C-alpha positions as CSV (number, residue, x, y, z in Angstrom):
1,X,52.9,249.5,-79.0
2,X,50.2,246.9,-79.9
3,X,48.8,244.6,-77.1
4,X,50.3,241.6,-78.8
5,X,53.7,243.2,-79.0
6,X,53.5,244.3,-75.3
7,X,52.7,240.7,-74.3
8,X,55.5,239.2,-76.3
9,X,58.0,241.9,-75.2
10,X,57.6,240.6,-71.6
11,X,56.6,237.0,-72.3
12,X,59.5,236.0,-74.7
13,X,62.3,237.0,-72.2
14,X,60.4,235.2,-69.5
15,X,60.0,232.0,-71.6
16,X,63.7,232.1,-72.5
17,X,64.7,232.5,-68.8
18,X,62.1,230.0,-67.6
19,X,63.4,227.4,-70.0
20,X,66.8,227.5,-68.2
21,X,65.0,226.5,-64.9
22,X,63.7,223.1,-66.0
23,X,67.0,222.6,-67.8
24,X,68.6,223.0,-64.4
25,X,66.3,220.4,-63.0
26,X,66.9,218.2,-66.0
27,X,70.7,218.4,-65.5
28,X,70.5,217.7,-61.8
29,X,68.2,214.8,-62.3
30,X,70.4,213.4,-65.1
31,X,73.6,213.7,-63.1
32,X,71.9,211.8,-60.2
33,X,70.3,209.4,-62.6
34,X,73.8,208.2,-63.4
35,X,74.3,207.2,-59.8
36,X,71.2,205.5,-58.5
37,X,67.4,205.7,-58.0
38,X,68.0,206.8,-54.4
39,X,70.1,209.8,-55.6
40,X,67.3,210.8,-58.0
41,X,64.8,210.6,-55.3
42,X,67.0,212.5,-52.8
43,X,67.5,215.5,-55.2
44,X,63.7,215.5,-56.0
45,X,62.7,215.3,-52.4
46,X,65.3,217.8,-51.2
47,X,64.3,220.2,-54.0
48,X,60.6,219.7,-53.0
49,X,61.3,220.7,-49.4
50,X,63.0,223.9,-50.5
51,X,60.2,224.5,-53.0
52,X,57.7,224.1,-50.1
53,X,59.5,226.7,-48.1
54,X,60.4,229.1,-50.9
55,X,57.1,228.8,-52.7
56,X,55.4,229.9,-49.5
57,X,57.5,233.0,-49.7
58,X,56.6,233.5,-53.3
59,X,54.5,236.4,-52.3
60,X,57.8,238.4,-52.3
61,X,57.8,238.1,-56.1
62,X,54.1,237.9,-56.8
63,X,52.9,240.6,-54.4
64,X,55.8,242.9,-55.3
65,X,55.0,242.5,-59.0
66,X,51.3,243.3,-58.6
67,X,51.8,246.3,-56.2
68,X,54.7,247.7,-58.2
69,X,52.9,247.4,-61.6
70,X,49.8,249.1,-60.3
71,X,51.8,251.9,-58.8
72,X,53.8,252.2,-62.0
73,X,50.7,252.4,-64.1
74,X,49.2,255.0,-61.8
75,X,52.5,257.0,-62.0
76,X,53.2,256.9,-58.2
77,X,57.1,256.7,-58.1
78,X,57.3,257.0,-54.3
79,X,55.1,253.9,-53.9
80,X,57.1,252.1,-56.5
81,X,60.3,252.8,-54.5
82,X,58.8,252.0,-51.1
83,X,57.5,248.6,-52.4
84,X,61.1,247.6,-53.4
85,X,62.4,248.6,-49.9
86,X,59.7,246.7,-48.1
87,X,60.2,243.6,-50.2
88,X,64.0,243.5,-49.6
89,X,63.7,244.0,-45.9
90,X,61.1,241.3,-45.5
91,X,63.2,238.9,-47.7
92,X,66.3,239.3,-45.5
93,X,64.3,238.9,-42.2
94,X,62.7,235.7,-43.6
95,X,66.0,234.3,-44.7
96,X,67.5,234.9,-41.3
97,X,64.6,233.1,-39.7
98,X,65.1,230.1,-42.1
99,X,68.8,229.8,-41.3
100,X,68.2,230.1,-37.5
101,X,65.5,227.4,-37.6
102,X,67.0,225.2,-40.3
103,X,67.3,222.1,-38.2
104,X,63.6,221.8,-37.2
105,X,62.6,222.8,-40.7
106,X,64.7,220.1,-42.2
107,X,63.6,217.4,-39.7
108,X,60.0,218.3,-40.3
109,X,60.5,218.0,-44.0
110,X,62.2,214.6,-43.8
111,X,59.4,213.4,-41.6
112,X,56.6,214.6,-43.9
113,X,58.4,213.1,-46.9
114,X,58.5,209.7,-45.3
115,X,62.3,209.6,-45.4
116,X,64.3,207.0,-43.6
117,X,67.8,205.4,-43.7
118,X,70.1,206.3,-46.5
119,X,67.5,208.3,-48.4
120,X,67.1,210.6,-45.4
121,X,71.0,210.9,-45.0
122,X,71.4,211.9,-48.7
123,X,68.5,214.4,-48.6
124,X,69.8,215.9,-45.3
125,X,73.2,216.4,-46.8
126,X,71.7,218.3,-49.8
127,X,69.3,220.3,-47.5
128,X,71.8,221.7,-45.0
129,X,74.3,222.8,-47.7
130,X,71.6,224.5,-49.8
131,X,70.2,226.3,-46.8
132,X,73.1,228.8,-47.1
133,X,71.6,230.2,-50.2
134,X,68.4,231.5,-48.4
135,X,69.3,235.2,-48.3
136,X,70.3,235.3,-52.0
137,X,67.2,233.3,-53.1
138,X,64.7,235.4,-51.2
139,X,66.4,238.6,-52.1
140,X,66.1,237.5,-55.8
141,X,62.4,237.0,-55.3
142,X,62.0,240.6,-54.3
143,X,64.2,242.0,-57.0
144,X,62.6,240.0,-59.8
145,X,59.1,240.8,-58.6
146,X,60.0,244.5,-58.7
147,X,61.6,244.3,-62.1
148,X,58.5,242.6,-63.5
149,X,56.3,245.3,-62.0
150,X,58.5,247.9,-63.7
151,X,57.6,246.1,-67.1
152,X,61.3,245.0,-67.3
153,X,61.6,241.3,-68.3
154,X,65.1,241.6,-69.6
155,X,66.8,241.9,-66.2
156,X,65.1,238.8,-64.8
157,X,66.2,237.0,-68.0
158,X,69.8,238.0,-67.3
159,X,69.5,236.9,-63.7
160,X,67.9,233.6,-64.4
161,X,70.2,232.6,-67.2
162,X,73.3,233.5,-65.1
163,X,71.9,231.6,-62.1
164,X,71.0,228.4,-64.0
165,X,74.1,228.3,-66.2
166,X,76.3,228.8,-63.2
167,X,74.4,226.1,-61.3
168,X,74.6,223.6,-64.2
169,X,78.3,224.2,-64.8
170,X,79.1,224.1,-61.1
171,X,77.1,220.9,-60.5
172,X,78.7,219.2,-63.5
173,X,82.2,220.3,-62.5
174,X,81.8,219.2,-58.8
175,X,80.3,215.8,-59.7
176,X,82.2,214.8,-62.9
177,X,85.6,216.4,-62.2
178,X,85.8,216.5,-58.4
179,X,84.0,213.3,-57.7
180,X,81.4,214.9,-55.5
181,X,77.8,213.5,-55.4
182,X,74.7,215.1,-54.0
183,X,76.8,217.7,-52.2
184,X,78.1,218.9,-55.5
185,X,74.5,219.7,-56.7
186,X,73.8,221.6,-53.5
187,X,77.0,223.7,-53.6
188,X,76.3,224.5,-57.3
189,X,73.0,225.9,-56.3
190,X,74.4,228.0,-53.4
191,X,77.1,229.6,-55.6
192,X,74.7,230.3,-58.4
193,X,72.1,232.0,-56.2
194,X,74.7,234.5,-54.8
195,X,76.0,235.2,-58.3
196,X,72.5,236.1,-59.4
197,X,71.7,238.2,-56.4
198,X,74.9,240.3,-56.7
199,X,74.2,240.9,-60.3
200,X,70.6,241.9,-59.5
201,X,71.9,244.5,-57.0
202,X,74.3,245.9,-59.6
203,X,71.5,246.2,-62.2
204,X,69.3,248.0,-59.7
205,X,71.9,250.7,-59.0
206,X,72.8,250.9,-62.7
207,X,69.2,251.3,-64.1
208,X,67.1,252.7,-61.3
209,X,69.2,255.1,-59.2
210,X,66.3,257.7,-59.1
211,X,64.0,255.2,-57.3
212,X,66.8,254.3,-54.8
213,X,67.2,258.0,-54.0
214,X,63.4,258.1,-53.2
215,X,63.8,255.4,-50.5
216,X,63.0,256.8,-47.1
217,X,62.5,254.9,-43.8
218,X,59.4,256.9,-43.2
219,X,57.9,255.8,-46.5
220,X,58.5,252.1,-45.7
221,X,56.5,252.5,-42.5
222,X,53.6,254.4,-44.0
223,X,50.7,252.6,-42.3
224,X,48.1,252.3,-45.1
225,X,50.6,251.1,-47.7
226,X,52.2,248.8,-45.2
227,X,48.9,247.3,-44.2
228,X,48.0,246.7,-47.8
229,X,51.4,245.2,-48.5
230,X,51.1,242.6,-45.7
231,X,47.4,241.9,-46.4
232,X,48.1,241.1,-50.0
233,X,51.2,239.0,-49.1
234,X,49.4,237.2,-46.3
235,X,46.7,236.0,-48.7
236,X,49.4,235.0,-51.3
237,X,51.3,233.1,-48.5
238,X,48.2,231.0,-47.7
239,X,47.5,230.5,-51.4
240,X,51.0,229.3,-52.0
241,X,51.0,227.2,-48.9
242,X,48.0,225.3,-50.2
243,X,49.8,224.8,-53.6
244,X,53.0,223.5,-52.0
245,X,50.9,221.2,-49.8
246,X,49.4,219.7,-53.0
247,X,52.8,219.1,-54.5
248,X,54.3,217.9,-51.3
249,X,51.4,215.5,-50.7
250,X,52.0,214.1,-54.2
251,X,55.7,213.6,-53.6
252,X,55.0,212.1,-50.1
253,X,52.5,209.6,-51.5
254,X,55.0,208.7,-54.2
255,X,57.8,208.1,-51.7
256,X,55.4,205.9,-49.6
257,X,55.0,203.6,-52.7
258,X,58.7,202.9,-52.9
259,X,61.9,204.2,-54.5
260,X,61.0,203.2,-58.0
261,X,57.7,205.0,-58.1
262,X,59.3,208.0,-56.5
263,X,62.0,208.1,-59.1
264,X,59.3,207.7,-61.9
265,X,57.1,210.6,-60.5
266,X,60.1,212.9,-60.0
267,X,61.0,212.4,-63.6
268,X,57.4,212.8,-64.9
269,X,57.0,216.0,-62.9
270,X,59.9,217.4,-65.0
271,X,57.5,217.2,-67.9
272,X,55.0,219.4,-66.0
273,X,57.8,221.8,-65.0
274,X,58.8,222.2,-68.7
275,X,55.2,223.1,-69.6
276,X,54.5,225.3,-66.6
277,X,57.7,227.4,-67.1
278,X,56.8,228.0,-70.7
279,X,53.2,229.0,-69.9
280,X,54.4,231.1,-67.0
281,X,56.1,233.4,-69.6
282,X,52.6,234.6,-70.6
283,X,51.4,234.5,-67.0
284,X,54.1,236.9,-66.0
285,X,53.3,239.1,-68.9
286,X,49.7,239.2,-67.6
287,X,50.9,240.1,-64.2
288,X,52.9,243.1,-65.4
289,X,50.4,244.4,-68.0
290,X,47.2,243.7,-66.1
291,X,48.7,245.5,-63.1
292,X,49.8,248.4,-65.2
293,X,46.4,248.9,-66.9
294,X,44.5,248.3,-63.7
295,X,46.6,251.0,-62.0
296,X,46.0,253.3,-65.0
297,X,42.2,252.5,-64.9
298,X,42.3,251.5,-68.6
299,X,39.6,248.7,-68.5
300,X,39.5,248.2,-72.3
301,X,43.3,247.5,-72.5
302,X,43.1,245.3,-69.4
303,X,40.4,243.1,-70.9
304,X,42.2,242.8,-74.2
305,X,45.4,241.8,-72.5
306,X,43.5,239.1,-70.6
307,X,42.0,237.7,-73.8
308,X,45.3,237.7,-75.7
309,X,47.1,236.1,-72.7
310,X,44.8,233.1,-72.9
311,X,45.3,232.9,-76.7
312,X,49.0,232.8,-76.5
313,X,49.1,230.5,-73.5
314,X,46.7,228.1,-75.1
315,X,48.7,227.9,-78.3
316,X,51.9,227.1,-76.3
317,X,50.0,224.4,-74.3
318,X,49.0,222.7,-77.5
319,X,52.7,222.8,-78.7
320,X,53.7,221.0,-75.4
321,X,51.0,218.4,-75.7
322,X,52.2,217.6,-79.3
323,X,55.8,217.6,-78.1
324,X,55.0,215.0,-75.4
325,X,52.9,213.0,-77.8
326,X,55.7,212.7,-80.3
327,X,58.8,212.7,-78.2
328,X,57.6,211.7,-74.7
329,X,59.2,208.3,-74.6
330,X,62.5,209.6,-76.0
331,X,62.6,212.3,-73.3
332,X,62.7,209.7,-70.5
333,X,66.3,208.8,-71.7
334,X,67.4,212.3,-70.9
335,X,66.5,212.0,-67.3
336,X,67.9,208.6,-66.5
337,X,69.6,205.6,-67.9
338,X,68.0,203.2,-65.4
339,X,66.0,200.7,-67.5
340,X,63.6,199.8,-64.8
341,X,62.7,203.5,-64.2
342,X,62.1,204.1,-67.9
343,X,60.0,201.0,-68.2
344,X,57.9,201.9,-65.1
345,X,57.3,205.5,-66.4
346,X,56.1,204.6,-69.9
347,X,52.5,203.7,-68.9
348,X,51.9,207.2,-67.5
349,X,53.1,209.3,-70.4
350,X,49.6,209.8,-71.6
351,X,48.9,212.0,-68.6
352,X,51.8,214.2,-69.6
353,X,50.1,214.9,-73.0
354,X,46.9,215.9,-71.2
355,X,48.4,218.3,-68.6
356,X,49.3,221.2,-70.9
357,X,45.9,221.7,-72.5
358,X,44.0,221.1,-69.2
359,X,46.1,223.1,-66.8
360,X,47.5,226.1,-68.8
361,X,44.5,228.2,-67.8
362,X,45.2,228.1,-64.1
363,X,48.7,229.6,-64.7
364,X,47.2,232.4,-66.9
365,X,44.5,233.1,-64.3
366,X,47.2,233.3,-61.5
367,X,49.0,236.0,-63.5
368,X,45.8,238.0,-64.0
369,X,44.8,237.9,-60.4
370,X,48.4,238.8,-59.3
371,X,48.2,241.8,-61.6
372,X,44.9,242.8,-60.0
373,X,46.3,242.2,-56.6
374,X,43.1,240.1,-56.0
375,X,44.9,238.0,-53.4
376,X,41.9,236.9,-51.4
377,X,40.3,235.3,-54.4
378,X,43.5,233.5,-55.2
379,X,43.7,232.2,-51.7
380,X,40.2,230.9,-51.6
381,X,40.4,229.2,-55.0
382,X,43.6,227.4,-54.1
383,X,42.4,226.2,-50.6
384,X,39.1,224.8,-52.0
385,X,41.0,223.1,-54.9
386,X,43.4,221.5,-52.4
387,X,40.6,220.1,-50.3
388,X,38.9,218.6,-53.3
389,X,42.2,217.3,-54.6
390,X,42.9,215.3,-51.4
391,X,39.4,213.7,-51.7
392,X,40.0,212.9,-55.4
393,X,43.4,211.5,-54.7
394,X,42.2,208.9,-52.2
395,X,39.1,208.1,-54.3
396,X,40.9,207.8,-57.6
397,X,44.1,206.1,-56.4
398,X,42.1,203.5,-54.5
399,X,40.3,202.5,-57.7
400,X,43.1,203.2,-60.3
401,X,46.3,203.2,-58.2
402,X,49.0,205.3,-59.9
403,X,46.8,206.4,-62.8
404,X,44.4,207.6,-60.1
405,X,47.2,209.7,-58.5
406,X,47.8,211.5,-61.8
407,X,44.1,211.9,-62.6
408,X,43.5,213.6,-59.2
409,X,46.5,215.9,-59.8
410,X,45.1,216.9,-63.2
411,X,41.7,217.5,-61.6
412,X,43.4,219.8,-59.1
413,X,44.8,222.0,-61.9
414,X,41.5,222.1,-63.7
415,X,39.7,223.1,-60.4
416,X,42.1,226.0,-59.8
417,X,41.2,227.5,-63.3
418,X,37.5,226.9,-62.8
419,X,37.3,228.7,-59.4
420,X,39.4,231.7,-60.6
421,X,37.3,232.0,-63.7
422,X,34.2,232.1,-61.6
423,X,35.7,234.8,-59.3
424,X,36.7,236.9,-62.3
425,X,33.2,236.6,-63.8
426,X,31.7,238.1,-60.6
427,X,34.1,241.1,-60.5
428,X,32.6,244.5,-61.2
429,X,34.3,247.1,-63.2
430,X,35.3,249.0,-60.1
431,X,36.9,245.9,-58.7
432,X,39.0,245.3,-61.8
433,X,40.6,248.8,-61.5
434,X,40.5,249.2,-57.8
435,X,41.2,245.8,-56.2
436,X,44.0,245.9,-53.7
437,X,43.9,249.7,-52.9
């Protein structure tokens, strides 16, 4: 199979499944947008608190993909099997911890997001219902990461579409037909996550029984592999923590400026979500294929996959920029019918046109480094970018207010790509095929 076909075989199902994710955010935002600005903000903030927690556990997907892909490329089925077992055990332990400590986690989130009064009450209602989805959500991270590592993008497509269609239908039914409000959105999410997790377990037994038969407790506890698993995932945890701090800081500063600006920035970040989930289709392809060829020690194929991933990702980024240039104003009406929110958002649509072409590279580089299991480099690049972003935010927003907020956030994306490119440039041939062992 040609490299382009290999990329598209993984990327297209990912793009199709990823499209359903911002569609879910669009539906939730649109449903709340028919109620009030406060409901829009509560869903956005509540979702961000969960994103903060779940993104920090994103290593369950990213680390599992990279380790599995390398083992798959190196034809080590026992390691492939053990990686699945470790990821699922860690997912369930983390979910149990989240549910036990949900009250302090929630209160810390509400405090950091500057929530008070009715806004806090609405967000808390959403948060404590949605927390019941934690075992299914983290279990899905592990399952999807393993499927990607096995070069299987079709099963994650099935799972994501089922989850998001179930969520959209459930939220719509609860709100429109049952008269629920923010609790309807939360219960829609909980039901959908468990539907997806149960389907994932079924597909695992259906497609990969031979790997399940290889699972042994002794293999899960093999010291060298276990040390490598936790080292990689530790670095990815701190990398993702820095990323969620950047997004959380942006939401927090938006909330501090009032309900109107918070609603505006929640909606505009949906534009970024649409773009990122599209580009991530090629980033996920890079994860799977770079990991496979790194494990197989095929440097020529690895470098070709990297070049082609940037080509496809850049082309899609240009498409999104043109889409926002032509239809950016009309898209605002999809998210809300509040005239004051639409009017307040219009001056910042130009930033939405810039984000795809400036930031796509950081998503592709993330996929490449995940495939290489080069987690320390990812951690360092993200932490340095976060520190510089905070400085840019205060400097730019002091001078240019809201435009400065968006300029600093765009700079954060560009810095991520720059630092990862520099780290890749310094890698030796042996590092490219041996990183993470």
